[in-house]
C-alpha positions in Angstrom: 35.7 38.7 24.9 35.3 41.3 21.5 34.5 44.2 22.2 31.9 45.2 20.0 31.5 48.1 18.9 28.4 51.2 19.6 27.8 52.2 16.1 27.9 48.5 14.8 25.1 47.9 17.4 23.1 50.6 16.8 23.3 49.6 12.9 21.9 46.5 13.7 19.3 47.9 16.4 18.4 50.0 13.2 18.9 47.3 11.3 16.5 45.0 13.6 13.3 48.0 13.5 12.4 48.3 10.2 12.7 44.9 9.4 10.0 44.5 12.8 8.8 47.8 10.6 8.4 45.9 7.5 6.9 42.9 8.8 4.2 44.6 10.7 3.5 47.0 7.7 3.6 43.7 6.2 0.9 41.7 7.9 -1.0 44.0 8.4 -1.5 44.0 4.6 -2.3 40.3 4.1 -5.3 41.3 7.1 -6.8 43.6 5.1 -6.4 41.4 2.2 -8.0 38.4 3.7 -10.8 40.7 5.7 -11.7 41.2 1.8 -11.1 38.2 0.6 -13.6 36.1 3.9 -16.1 38.9 2.4 -16.1 38.0 -1.3 -16.4 34.3 -0.2 -19.4 34.8 2.1 -21.2 37.0 -0.4 -20.4 33.6 -2.8 -21.9 30.6 -0.7 -24.8 33.3 0.1 -25.3 33.3 -4.2 -24.5 29.7 -4.5 -27.2 29.2 -1.8 -29.4 30.8 -3.9 -29.2 29.6 -6.9 -29.5 25.8 -5.3 -32.5 26.7 -3.8 -34.0 27.7 -7.0 -32.4 24.8 -9.0 -33.9 23.1 -5.8 -37.5 24.4 -6.9 -37.0 24.1 -10.7 -36.5 20.3 -9.8 -39.0 20.1 -7.7 -41.2 22.1 -10.6 -40.3 19.4 -13.0 -41.3 16.2 -11.1 -44.3 17.5 -10.0 -45.7 18.4 -13.4 -43.6 17.0 -16.6 -45.5 18.9 -18.6 -46.1 17.4 -22.2 -43.5 16.4 -22.9 -44.0 13.5 -26.4 -42.3 9.7 -25.9 -38.9 10.1 -26.8 -40.4 6.5 -29.6 -42.9 9.5 -31.2 -42.4 11.7 -34.4 -42.9 15.2 -34.0 -45.3 16.7 -37.2 -42.7 17.9 -39.1 -41.1 14.4 -38.9 -42.1 11.2 -41.7 -43.3 8.5 -39.8 -42.6 6.9 -43.4 -38.9 6.7 -44.0 -39.4 5.6 -47.8 
């Protein structure tokens, strides 16, 4: 078996510790970003649900009372009935 160099082992351990520290730091940053995105998505879902509710309400109001809508074949007061 080859004899291991203590200096080489120390360097390898230090590199592994640095890699682990970097990974832990990156993981913590990504967790923060995920939390922020989750909050944003939840807010958007709430807003979308509110908008959807408003659209359903408006649609129900339009179906209940269509108002004075002339039939599509009728001419308005500013459109001549006789093109000639």
